[in-house]
C-alpha positions in Angstrom: 90.6 92.8 117.7 93.1 93.1 120.5 95.8 91.3 118.7 95.4 93.7 115.6 95.6 96.6 118.0 98.8 95.3 119.8 100.3 94.4 116.4 99.8 98.1 115.1 101.2 99.4 118.5 104.4 97.2 117.7 104.6 98.6 114.4 104.2 102.2 115.4 106.9 101.7 118.2 109.2 100.1 115.6 108.9 102.9 113.0 109.4 105.5 115.9 112.5 103.5 117.1 113.7 103.7 113.4 113.3 107.2 113.1 115.0 108.0 116.5 117.9 105.9 115.4 118.2 107.5 112.0 118.0 111.0 113.4 120.7 110.0 116.0 122.8 108.5 113.2 122.4 111.8 111.1 123.5 113.9 113.9 126.4 111.6 114.6 127.5 111.9 111.0 127.0 115.7 110.9 128.9 116.7 114.1 131.4 114.2 114.2 134.5 113.2 112.0 132.7 109.9 110.7 132.8 109.8 106.9 129.6 109.8 105.0 130.3 106.4 103.6 129.1 105.1 107.0 125.6 106.3 106.2 124.4 103.0 104.9 125.8 101.1 107.7 124.2 103.3 110.2 120.8 102.8 108.3 121.2 99.0 108.3 121.9 99.1 112.0 118.8 101.2 112.6 116.6 98.8 110.6 118.2 95.8 112.3 117.3 97.3 115.8 113.7 98.2 114.7 113.2 94.7 113.3 114.7 93.0 116.3 112.3 95.0 118.5 109.2 94.1 116.2 110.4 90.4 116.1 110.5 90.4 120.1 107.2 92.1 120.2 105.5 89.7 117.7 107.2 86.7 119.0 105.9 87.4 122.5 102.4 88.3 121.2 101.9 85.2 119.2 104.0 82.8 121.3 104.3 80.2 118.6 106.4 79.9 115.4 108.6 83.0 116.2 111.0 82.6 113.3 108.2 82.7 110.9 106.3 85.6 112.4 109.4 87.5 112.9 110.5 87.1 109.3 107.1 87.9 107.9 106.4 91.0 110.1 110.0 92.2 109.7 109.7 92.0 106.0 106.3 94.0 106.0 108.2 96.6 108.3 110.9 96.9 105.7 108.3 97.6 103.0 106.7 100.1 105.2 110.0 102.0 105.6 110.7 101.7 101.9 107.3 103.2 101.1 107.7 106.0 103.5 111.1 106.8 102.2 109.9 106.8 98.7 106.9 109.1 99.7 109.3 111.4 101.5 111.7 111.9 98.6 109.2 111.7 95.7 111.3 108.8 94.3 110.1 106.1 92.0 110.5 102.5 92.9 113.2 100.6 91.1 114.5 97.1 91.8 118.0 98.6 92.2 117.1 100.0 95.7 116.5 96.3 96.9 119.8 95.3 97.9 121.0 91.9 99.6 122.2 94.1 102.6 118.5 94.6 103.5 118.2 90.8 104.4 120.2 91.4 107.4 117.4 93.4 109.3 114.9 90.7 108.3 117.3 88.1 109.8 117.3 90.2 113.1 113.6 90.1 113.1 113.8 86.5 112.8 116.1 86.2 115.8 113.9 88.6 117.7 110.8 86.4 116.8 112.5 83.4 118.2 113.6 85.1 121.4 110.1 86.8 121.9 108.3 83.4 121.5 110.6 82.0 124.2 109.9 84.8 126.7 107.5 84.2 129.5 104.2 86.1 129.1 
């Protein structure tokens, strides 16, 4: 039961990190001269950072097969973020919203899983 509790804690911290980075990017775009076309890049960076953190957390938690755990749990985090976004904006799910660019955060999760598995407990 302790592992599930720690895993939920990691997800909660990752979602909070994503929200903080997204709000920071929104403020940066609002109050600076950055063009709005950089919005998607900012979201990819925020997702990559939160997936990297989750990968580190999960890799350190399980200690073995960090790349697999990082990929798997980062993909779940991405679906949670998509689900929360769809709920927030009352949008319908279409396959068009899944873009190849969203594989970048999942790869960062795998890198975090490898790194987390190699950290000393």
